[in-house]
C-alpha positions in Angstrom: 77.5 39.0 101.4 78.6 42.6 103.0 77.7 43.2 106.7 74.8 45.0 107.1 73.3 44.2 104.0 70.2 42.9 105.2 69.5 45.8 107.1 66.9 48.4 106.5 66.7 52.2 108.5 63.5 52.1 110.6 60.9 54.4 109.9 61.1 56.3 113.1 57.9 58.8 112.7 56.2 54.9 113.0 58.3 54.0 116.2 57.5 55.3 119.8 60.6 56.4 121.4 61.0 57.0 124.6 61.8 60.3 126.0 64.9 61.1 126.9 67.7 63.9 128.5 70.7 64.9 127.7 71.8 68.4 128.8 72.8 68.0 132.1 75.6 70.7 132.4 75.3 73.2 135.3 78.0 76.2 135.1 80.1 76.0 138.5 80.2 79.6 140.1 83.7 80.0 139.4 83.0 79.1 136.1 80.5 81.6 135.6 82.5 84.1 137.0 85.4 83.8 134.2 85.2 86.9 132.1 85.4 86.3 128.3 88.9 87.5 128.2 90.2 85.0 131.2 88.4 82.5 128.7 90.5 83.6 126.2 93.7 83.8 128.2 93.0 79.9 129.2 91.7 78.7 126.0 95.5 80.3 124.5 97.2 78.8 127.1 96.2 75.3 126.4 96.7 75.7 122.7 92.8 75.1 122.8 90.2 76.6 119.6 86.7 76.5 119.4 84.2 76.3 116.9 80.4 76.7 117.0 77.5 78.3 118.6 77.2 78.5 122.2 79.9 76.5 123.1 80.5 76.5 127.3 83.3 77.7 128.9 86.3 75.6 129.8 86.9 74.2 133.2 90.0 73.9 135.2 89.4 71.3 137.6 87.0 68.2 138.1 85.1 69.9 140.6 84.0 72.4 138.2 82.8 69.9 135.5 80.2 70.0 138.0 80.2 65.9 138.1 78.4 64.1 140.7 80.0 62.8 143.7 79.9 59.2 142.6 81.9 60.7 139.6 84.7 62.3 141.6 85.2 59.7 144.1 86.0 57.4 141.3 88.5 60.4 139.5 89.8 60.5 142.8 90.6 56.8 143.2 92.2 57.0 139.9 94.9 59.2 141.0 94.2 62.3 138.5 95.4 65.9 139.9 94.0 68.0 137.1 91.6 67.6 133.7 94.2 67.2 130.2 93.2 70.3 127.8 90.8 68.1 125.8 89.0 67.1 129.1 89.0 71.0 130.2 86.7 71.7 127.4 85.4 68.7 126.0 83.2 67.9 129.5 81.4 70.8 129.6 80.6 70.3 125.5 79.4 66.7 126.4 77.2 67.3 129.5 75.3 70.3 128.0 73.8 67.5 125.3 75.4 69.5 121.7 76.7 67.2 119.1 80.4 67.4 119.5 84.2 67.3 117.8 87.2 66.7 119.7 90.3 67.2 118.3 93.8 66.3 119.9 96.6 63.9 119.5 96.9 60.4 120.8 97.1 60.0 124.7 95.6 62.8 125.4 92.4 62.1 127.3 90.2 61.6 125.2 88.3 58.6 125.9 87.6 59.9 129.6 86.3 63.2 127.7 83.3 61.1 126.4 83.4 58.4 129.4 82.4 60.3 132.1 79.7 62.1 130.2 78.0 59.3 129.0 77.9 57.5 132.7 75.8 60.8 133.8 73.9 60.3 131.0 72.9 57.1 131.3 72.2 57.9 135.3 69.6 59.6 133.7 68.0 57.6 131.8 64.4 55.2 132.1 66.2 51.9 133.4 66.6 49.3 130.4 63.6 46.8 129.7 63.8 43.2 128.8 64.8 43.6 124.8 66.0 47.0 125.0 69.4 47.2 123.2 72.4 49.8 125.0 71.7 53.9 125.7 75.8 54.1 124.9 77.0 52.8 121.8 81.3 53.1 121.6 82.2 52.7 117.8 86.2 52.1 117.7 88.5 50.8 114.9 90.2 48.1 116.8 89.9 45.2 118.8 92.8 46.8 120.9 91.0 50.2 121.6 88.1 48.5 122.4 89.5 46.5 125.1 90.9 49.4 126.2 88.3 51.7 126.1 86.2 48.7 128.2 88.7 49.1 131.1 88.0 52.8 131.8 84.7 51.6 131.6 84.4 49.4 134.0 87.0 51.3 136.1 84.6 54.7 136.5 80.9 53.1 135.7 81.0 50.0 138.7 79.9 51.9 141.2 76.6 53.1 139.0 76.2 49.7 138.8 76.1 50.2 134.5 76.7 46.4 132.5 78.7 47.0 129.8 79.9 44.5 127.0 82.9 44.9 124.3 82.2 43.6 120.7 84.8 42.7 118.6 85.8 39.8 115.7 87.9 37.1 116.1 86.6 35.4 119.2 83.6 33.7 119.5 80.1 35.0 119.6 78.9 33.6 122.6 79.5 35.4 125.3 79.1 38.4 123.8 75.9 37.8 122.2 74.6 36.6 125.9 75.7 40.0 126.9 73.5 42.0 124.5 70.7 39.1 125.2 70.5 40.2 129.4 71.2 44.0 128.2 73.6 46.3 129.0 73.7 50.1 128.8 76.9 50.2 127.4 78.3 48.6 123.8 81.8 49.2 122.7 82.3 47.7 119.6 83.8 47.5 116.1 81.6 48.1 113.1 81.5 44.7 111.8 80.7 41.9 115.0 78.1 44.5 115.8 76.0 44.6 112.7 76.5 40.6 112.5 74.4 40.9 115.8 72.3 43.3 114.5 71.8 41.7 111.4 70.7 38.4 113.6 68.5 39.8 115.7 70.5 39.7 118.7 70.4 43.6 119.9 69.2 46.7 118.4 70.0 50.1 118.5 66.5 52.0 119.3 67.4 52.6 123.2 70.9 54.4 121.8 70.8 58.1 122.8 74.6 59.0 123.4 76.7 57.6 120.1 80.6 58.0 120.0 82.9 57.5 117.2 86.1 57.3 118.6 89.3 57.6 116.6 87.0 58.8 113.1 90.2 59.2 110.9 91.1 55.1 111.6 88.1 54.6 111.4 88.1 55.8 107.7 91.8 54.9 107.0 90.5 51.2 107.3 86.8 51.4 105.3 84.6 51.2 108.3 83.1 54.5 106.6 80.2 51.7 105.1 79.7 49.9 108.2 78.9 52.9 110.2 76.4 54.1 107.8 74.7 51.1 107.8 74.9 51.4 112.1 74.2 55.4 112.6 71.0 54.2 110.0 69.4 51.9 113.2 69.6 54.5 115.3 67.4 57.3 116.2 68.1 60.9 114.9 67.7 63.0 117.8 70.6 61.0 119.4 73.6 63.0 120.7 76.4 61.9 118.8 80.3 62.7 119.5 83.1 62.3 117.1 87.0 62.0 118.5 90.0 62.0 116.4 93.7 63.0 116.6 93.7 63.9 112.8 91.2 66.5 110.9 91.2 66.0 107.3 88.4 66.4 104.3 87.4 63.0 104.7 86.9 63.4 108.6 85.2 66.7 108.4 82.6 65.1 105.6 81.9 62.1 107.9 81.3 64.7 110.8 78.9 66.6 108.7 77.2 63.2 107.5 76.5 61.9 111.3 76.2 65.2 113.2 74.0 68.3 113.5 75.0 71.9 114.4 78.2 70.4 116.6 80.5 72.3 118.3 84.2 71.2 118.1 87.3 71.6 120.2 91.0 71.6 118.4 93.7 71.2 120.8 97.2 72.2 118.9 97.4 72.8 115.4 94.4 71.4 112.7 97.8 70.3 111.0 99.3 67.0 111.3 101.5 67.5 114.5 103.5 64.9 116.7 103.6 65.4 120.7 106.4 67.6 121.4 107.1 65.1 124.3 109.3 62.5 122.0 112.6 63.2 120.1 112.2 62.2 116.6 115.5 60.4 115.1 115.3 60.0 111.2 117.9 57.8 109.8 118.5 57.5 106.5 119.8 54.5 105.3 119.9 51.6 102.1 117.3 49.0 102.6 119.9 46.4 102.5 121.4 47.9 105.7 118.4 48.0 107.2 118.4 44.4 109.1 122.6 45.2 110.4 121.4 48.6 111.3 118.7 47.3 113.5 120.6 45.5 115.6 123.0 48.1 116.3 120.2 51.0 117.1 118.2 48.0 119.9 121.6 47.8 121.7 121.7 51.4 122.7 118.2 52.1 123.0 117.5 48.6 125.0 120.5 48.5 127.1 118.4 48.7 130.8 115.7 46.2 129.2 113.4 49.2 128.8 110.3 49.0 126.7 110.4 48.9 122.9 107.7 49.5 120.3 109.0 48.0 116.9 106.4 48.9 113.8 106.8 47.1 110.5 104.9 46.6 107.6 103.3 43.7 106.7 102.3 40.6 109.3 105.2 38.1 107.5 107.8 40.6 108.3 106.7 41.0 112.0 106.7 37.5 112.3 110.4 36.6 110.8 111.7 40.0 112.9 110.2 38.2 115.5 112.4 35.0 115.2 115.1 36.9 114.0 115.4 38.4 117.5 114.9 35.4 119.2 117.1 33.8 117.8 119.5 36.5 118.9 118.2 36.7 122.2 116.2 39.4 122.5 113.2 38.9 124.2 110.4 39.9 121.1 107.1 38.7 120.7 104.7 40.0 117.4 101.4 41.5 117.3 99.4 41.7 114.3 96.0 40.6 112.8 96.6 37.5 111.8 96.8 36.4 115.5 93.8 35.2 117.7 92.3 37.8 120.1 93.9 35.3 122.9 97.2 35.2 121.7 96.9 39.6 121.0 96.0 40.0 124.6 98.7 37.7 126.0 101.5 39.7 123.9 99.7 42.7 124.9 100.3 41.5 128.6 103.6 40.5 128.5 104.4 43.3 127.0 102.9 45.7 129.6 104.4 44.0 132.6 107.7 43.7 131.1 108.2 40.5 130.7 108.7 40.8 127.0 110.1 44.7 126.8 110.6 44.4 123.5 107.3 43.6 121.0 107.2 43.7 117.0 103.7 44.7 115.7 101.7 46.7 112.6 99.7 49.5 112.4 96.9 46.9 114.8 99.1 48.6 117.6 99.5 52.3 116.1 96.3 53.4 117.7 94.9 53.0 121.1 97.7 50.5 122.7 98.1 52.4 125.9 100.8 51.3 127.5 103.3 53.1 130.3 106.7 53.8 130.4 107.3 52.8 126.2 110.7 54.4 126.4 111.5 54.2 122.6 109.2 53.9 119.5 111.2 52.0 116.0 109.8 52.4 112.8 111.6 49.7 110.8 109.4 50.4 108.0 108.3 53.7 107.8 104.6 53.8 107.4 102.2 54.9 104.5 102.0 58.2 105.4 102.9 60.8 107.9 99.4 60.4 109.9 100.3 57.0 110.9 104.1 58.1 111.5 102.5 60.4 114.2 99.8 58.0 115.9 103.2 55.3 115.6 105.5 57.7 117.6 102.5 58.4 119.9 102.5 55.1 121.7 105.8 56.6 123.4 105.8 60.2 125.3 102.4 59.4 127.0 100.7 61.2 129.8 103.3 64.1 130.1 106.2 61.0 129.8 109.1 61.7 127.2 110.4 59.5 125.1 112.2 58.8 121.9 111.4 57.8 118.0 113.4 56.6 115.7 112.6 55.7 112.0 114.3 54.1 109.4 113.3 56.0 106.1 114.6 54.9 102.4 114.7 56.2 98.8 111.9 53.9 98.6 109.9 56.8 100.7 110.7 59.7 99.2 107.7 60.8 98.4 106.5 61.0 102.1 109.9 63.2 102.9 107.6 66.7 102.7 105.4 65.7 105.1 107.4 64.4 107.5 109.6 67.5 107.3 106.8 69.2 107.9 105.8 67.3 111.3 109.6 67.5 112.1 109.7 71.1 111.9 106.2 71.9 113.7 108.1 69.7 116.6 111.6 71.8 116.2 112.9 69.0 115.8 116.1 68.4 113.5 116.0 68.1 110.3 118.3 66.0 107.9 120.0 67.4 105.0 119.8 64.5 103.4 115.9 64.4 103.8 115.8 67.9 102.3 117.3 66.8 99.4 115.7 63.7 99.3 111.9 66.3 99.4 113.4 68.3 96.8 114.2 65.4 94.3 110.7 64.1 95.1 109.2 67.3 94.5 110.8 67.5 91.3 110.6 64.1 89.8 106.9 64.4 90.4 106.4 67.5 88.4 108.5 66.0 85.6 106.7 62.7 85.1 102.8 63.9 86.7 102.0 64.6 83.0 103.6 60.9 81.6 101.4 59.1 84.2 98.4 60.6 82.7 99.2 58.7 79.2 100.4 55.7 80.4 104.0 57.0 81.9 107.4 55.6 81.2 107.3 54.0 84.8 108.6 55.3 88.4 112.1 56.7 88.8 114.3 56.0 92.2 112.4 58.7 93.7 
């Protein structure tokens, strides 16, 4: 049976809903004094575009965001010096009560862009009563992202005594169920486990007035749209909804139309798929049979001083096989993928973060939401299925204004991705190997030549 199949949307006209407030934004005098020309100049300098009615002016400092003192104290403790571009515009948008769409690259500070307004939102609402569900719901595509979001919630919400829990599969339900039964203001969840708790009556979403859909593009990639629809059907329709994504494909556009009402939108950088400019991208064109030998040669260059390196592969089986080969050769490697238990995944991630095992082999479970500082290099042992995943993978390095390097093996089997990859390289001002350009041309010619054949059964696939 599908998760959530027994849930029925409440008849909201028959339910007495608690009154709530969602507009807390008071414009700082310095922001109010900015002319339209100054606002336009600031947005241009931050590569920022906005869409929608009554979009508030961006802020340049934490103080200009007019957060309460208890928020500013936590920001000061964290050592942040200035907001990131998505925060400069996202904070006043979220604080003003609008439905919000925020599009920005990985590592750009989106998490804090919705957490700080969420804390203010909670502190303005009536206290939870026995049997109430959460006030804030944050939906995430993976356990790793959910856990890292919880760490940020703990850091900035503890002074307000805001209770939270992280709900995801792969671990026993008892502790999560206990937290939900006792009552928490914030639930950070992956869709499947949350639906289990909703079906069992462990919690409900009738108090949710602040809904966050984080990494919207990844959730759609992972096929979560049906689960998201079931979850959102349990939330009051006058809620505030915030959708955050690193890319803006047509599927995410459609999702925004379904779940948000009259949203305002901020985009940082181009809406075309683009990679962070803090990463040097090397595309290594090889024959498939050369991959293992080339990989070990590359590692000797990349990790001469024990720097952290993240290696992406296509399958769970290959992750384990490659890790065994690495360890047999004396490399301090560990693997992380979806078949590992949550405790093992947490342990591997901690070993990698602390540098005790500076080499981690991963499937795409680690391509989003993995926030590990000082990853100097990413290696794509297998090129991903699409350039969106490529951008997210290499975005694990070059975070928070650091610089990093990405190396990607590319074979004739990847030829159909060559044109999109070239567009990403060109936008970032990276070198485009001549052989990659030739491969893109050959692949396009082959696709054009065989398009008609495939409709009638085709003559099979060629080399490109």
